[in-house]
C-alpha positions in Angstrom: 10.4 -46.5 40.3 12.6 -43.7 38.9 13.2 -45.8 35.8 9.4 -46.3 35.3 8.9 -42.6 35.6 11.6 -41.8 33.1 10.1 -44.4 30.7 6.5 -43.0 31.2 7.9 -39.4 30.6 9.7 -40.6 27.5 6.6 -42.4 26.2 4.4 -39.3 26.7 7.0 -37.1 25.0 7.3 -39.4 22.0 3.5 -39.9 21.4 2.8 -36.2 22.2 5.2 -35.0 19.5 3.5 -36.9 16.7 0.5 -34.7 17.0 2.7 -31.6 16.5 3.3 -31.4 12.8 4.2 -28.5 10.7 3.0 -28.3 7.2 5.6 -27.2 4.7 4.2 -24.9 2.0 6.2 -24.6 -1.2 6.7 -21.1 -2.8 4.9 -22.2 -5.9 1.7 -23.3 -3.9 1.9 -20.0 -2.0 2.2 -18.0 -5.2 -0.7 -19.8 -6.8 -2.9 -19.1 -3.7 -1.9 -15.3 -3.7 -2.6 -15.0 -7.4 -6.1 -16.4 -6.9 -6.7 -13.6 -4.5 -5.1 -10.9 -6.6 -7.3 -8.9 -9.0 -5.1 -7.9 -11.8 -7.7 -5.4 -13.3 -7.5 -3.1 -10.3 -4.7 -1.0 -8.8 -4.4 0.3 -5.2 -3.0 3.7 -6.2 -3.8 5.3 -9.6 -1.3 7.2 -11.7 -0.9 10.9 -10.7 0.8 14.1 -11.2 2.4 16.0 -8.3 -0.4 18.5 -8.3 -2.8 15.7 -7.4 -0.9 14.2 -4.5 -2.5 16.5 -1.8 -6.0 15.1 -2.7 -7.6 12.5 -0.4 -9.1 9.4 -1.9 -7.9 7.4 -4.8 -11.0 8.1 -7.0 -10.5 11.9 -6.5 -6.8 11.4 -7.4 -7.8 9.5 -10.6 -10.2 12.3 -11.5 -7.5 15.0 -10.9 -5.1 12.9 -13.1 -7.7 12.7 -16.0 -8.6 16.3 -15.8 -4.9 17.5 -15.8 -4.2 15.2 -18.8 -7.3 16.5 -20.7 -6.4 20.2 -19.9 -3.0 19.5 -21.3 -4.4 18.1 -24.6 -6.8 21.1 -24.7 -4.0 23.6 -24.2 -1.8 22.0 -26.9 -4.5 21.9 -29.4 -5.9 25.4 -28.8 -2.5 26.7 -29.5 -2.6 25.2 -33.1 -4.0 27.2 -36.0 -6.8 25.0 -37.3 -8.5 25.6 -40.6 -11.4 23.3 -41.5 -13.8 23.1 -44.3 -16.9 22.4 -42.1 -17.8 22.4 -38.5 -16.4 19.5 -36.5 -18.1 18.2 -33.2 -17.1 14.6 -32.6 -15.3 12.4 -30.1 -12.0 10.7 -30.6 -10.7 7.9 -28.3 -7.1 7.6 -27.0 -5.8 4.3 -25.7 -3.1 5.4 -23.3 -0.5 3.3 -21.3 1.5 4.5 -18.4 4.7 2.4 -17.7 5.8 1.4 -14.3 8.4 4.2 -14.7 5.6 6.8 -15.3 6.2 7.1 -19.2 2.9 8.0 -20.9 2.2 6.5 -24.4 -0.6 6.8 -26.9 -1.1 3.0 -28.0 -4.0 3.5 -30.3 -6.3 6.3 -31.4 -9.9 6.1 -32.9 -10.5 9.1 -34.9 -13.7 9.3 -37.0 -13.3 9.9 -40.7 -14.9 13.4 -40.6 -12.0 14.5 -38.3 -9.3 12.5 -40.0 -10.0 14.1 -43.3 -10.0 17.6 -42.1 -7.2 17.4 -39.5 -4.8 14.6 -40.8 -2.0 15.8 -38.4 -4.1 15.5 -35.2 -2.6 12.3 -34.1 0.9 13.8 -34.3 -0.2 16.9 -32.3 -1.6 14.6 -29.6 1.6 12.6 -29.4 3.7 15.8 -29.4 1.6 17.2 -26.5 2.7 14.4 -24.3 6.2 16.1 -24.1 4.7 19.0 -22.2 3.3 16.9 -19.4 4.7 17.2 -15.8 6.2 14.0 -14.3 3.7 11.2 -14.0 3.8 8.8 -11.0 2.8 5.3 -12.0 0.0 3.3 -10.5 0.9 0.9 -7.7 -0.3 -2.5 -6.9 0.8 -3.8 -3.4 3.3 -1.0 -3.2 5.0 -1.9 -6.6 4.8 0.4 -9.6 2.8 -1.3 -12.4 1.9 -0.5 -16.0 -1.7 0.7 -16.5 -3.8 1.3 -19.5 -6.9 3.3 -20.0 -9.2 4.8 -22.6 -9.8 8.6 -22.7 -12.4 10.5 -24.8 -11.4 13.8 -26.4 -14.2 15.9 -27.7 -13.1 17.8 -30.9 -15.1 21.0 -31.6 -14.1 23.4 -34.3 -16.3 26.0 -35.8 
């Protein structure tokens, strides 16, 4: 009788264990699934300056960052003695990148011919103005610093 009970318990144990199966997921499969869900065009935390850290909300931090950057360009350009032949009122576009270490670089500029002819040194002035910026904290994606790129308009008005 005891032998029959032991055999019955063993049979239940053997047949019951076949239903408990663990699925092994390879790291490549897991990575592919995560990349499907990851939007590479968005960051969780925008780049910022220390002066923008106390602001709540990522959109407000980004606006603060852009404003501080624009004010820096304005301060640097207004310190230059600019002599022009005719009035200028146009927009230039800066394509900026911020590395994962917080280094800002002007990747490309779109300067209309009217401005480029009268202010040939403008691009150099803009690049020089980057040296006067305070420390930039890079953008983050899932807690990891990442490189970001954005396009910024600069309105040039000289009378």
